[in-house]
LUMGU-188506 format. One record per residue (C-alpha): residue in one letter; z, y, x. Coordinates in steps of 0.25 Angstrom, whole numbers, padded with zeros to 4 digits, always signed. Example, Ala and Ser with C-alpha at 12.3 -4.5 7.8 and 13.67 -1.06 7.14 Angstrom:
a+0031-0018+0049s+0029-0004+0055
END
This chain:
m+0000+0000+0000r+0000+0009+0012v-0014+0012+0011a-0014+0016-0004l-0012+0031-0007p+0002+0035-0012a-0004+0038-0026e-0010+0024-0027r+0001+0015-0022d+0006+0012-0036i-0008+0007-0040a-0011+0000-0027g+0001-0009-0026p-0001-0016-0040f-0016-0017-0037v-0013-0026-0025s-0006-0037-0034a-0016-0035-0045t-0027-0038-0036q-0021-0050-0030t-0018-0055-0044l-0032-0053-0049s-0038-0060-0036a-0029-0072-0039a-0034-0072-0053f-0049-0071-0049g-0047-0082-0038s-0040-0091-0048a-0051-0090-0058i-0062-0092-0048a-0055-0104-0042g-0054-0110-0056m-0068-0107-0059v-0073-0114-0046a-0064-0126-0048n-0069-0128-0062l-0083-0127-0058a-0081-0137-0047g-0075-0147-0057l-0060-0145-0057a-0060-0149-0072e-0066-0163-0068a-0058-0165-0055v-0049-0176-0059a-0052-0184-0047p-0050-0180-0032g-0064-0180-0029p-0069-0169-0039a-0056-0161-0036r-0059-0161-0021h-0073-0156-0024m-0068-0145-0033a-0058-0141-0023l-0069-0140-0012v-0078-0132-0022l-0066-0122-0025f-0063-0120-0010a-0077-0118-0007a-0079-0108-0018l-0067-0100-0015a-0069-0100+0000i-0082-0092-0002a-0075-0078-0004p-0066-0079+0008v-0077-0084+0017a-0086-0072+0012a-0075-0062+0014g-0072-0067+0028l-0087-0066+0032t-0088-0052+0026a-0076-0048+0034l-0081-0054+0047r-0095-0047+0045a-0087-0034+0042l-0079-0035+0055h-0092-0038+0063l-0099-0026+0057t-0087-0017+0060r-0086-0021+0074a-0101-0021+0077g-0102-0007+0071
END
C-alpha cells in the first residue's frame, strides 16, 4: 500500500483481497470446465481419472508458461535496448 496515493489507500486495500477472491473463483471455474471436458464425470476407474488429471494439468499450465516466456522476452528487450 506504500505506492498508493494517500487518498486512494482506503480503496486499494480491499481491492487486493477482492482481486484474489475473483481470481480464485475464475480459476476454479476454468478447472471445473476443463475437468468436465476431459471426462471427469465418466472417470470411475483409475485410467480415465489419470487421463483427466493430465489434461487438466496441461490446460492449466499454458497460462504460467506463456507468462514466463513473456517475462523473459520483456527482460531480454529491456537489457538489449
